[in-house]
N, C-alpha and C positions, 0 to 999 in steps of 0.2 A: 495914191495906191491901196487897195483895198489889203487889208489882213485876212491870210487864211490862217487857221489854224497851226501854229507852235507842230511842228513835227519832232521834233525834239524834248516836249514835253513829258518828264512820266508821268502815265499813268496807272501806273503798280496799283496806287492806292484808289482808284477811282472805282464806282460799281460795273460789273460788266455788263450790263447793259448804256453806261453812259460811254466805253468804250469802245462800244461798237456803235454809237448814234454817232461820235465822231468820228470813226470810220468811214460811215457815209457819209459825213459831212466832207472828209478829205478826197474822198473817189468820186466826189461831185465838183469839185473843189470851191464850193460857195463859201464867204468871206460870212465867218460868224456874226458878224454886224449884219450880214445882211438878212442871215436867218432868224437871228432876235428879233430885231425890225418886223419880219414878215410874222412870225411868231408869237409878236404883241409883249414879249418879256428886253428885258436890259441885258446888254452883251457880258456884262460883269454877272451875271445869273450863271450864264452857260461855264463864263470862267469859272467860277465856284464849283461848279458841277465836277468839274476834272481837277480841284485842288485841293479843296474843304468838305463841302457840303454836298449830300444826294440831292437830284431835283424833285421839287415836285411834281406828284403826276398829270397833273392839267399841265402843268409847263412841260414836261416833257413829252406830252402826244403832240401839243401845238409844235413841238419840235420837230418831230415824229411827223406831223402832217406836212409841213413846210417840204420837207425829204420826201415826202411821198408814199412815208411808210407809216404803219396804225401798231398799234402793242397786243395783243392778241393773247388771250389766257389757253393754255392746253393743255391737257393732261399729259403727266411725267410720262415717259417711258417707263416702261417694264422691265426691272433689272433681270440680265441675264441669268439663267439657269446654271 
């Protein structure tokens, strides 16, 4: 049986982008081992993003690519006056 992301894992210390990526994985119901393999990184790498270290930009982009997304830089929204 393939392992899917643990829905009970506490993600409050994870970077907001990592939390969003995990939500995408959960929505797609893709085993994180499969995502990691297709992205060319180890499954433990993603696990560490969730619990310890932030991702390298190139690895994060590779995972987003597997999920069908891309990282985009955009201007900040103007503060309401």
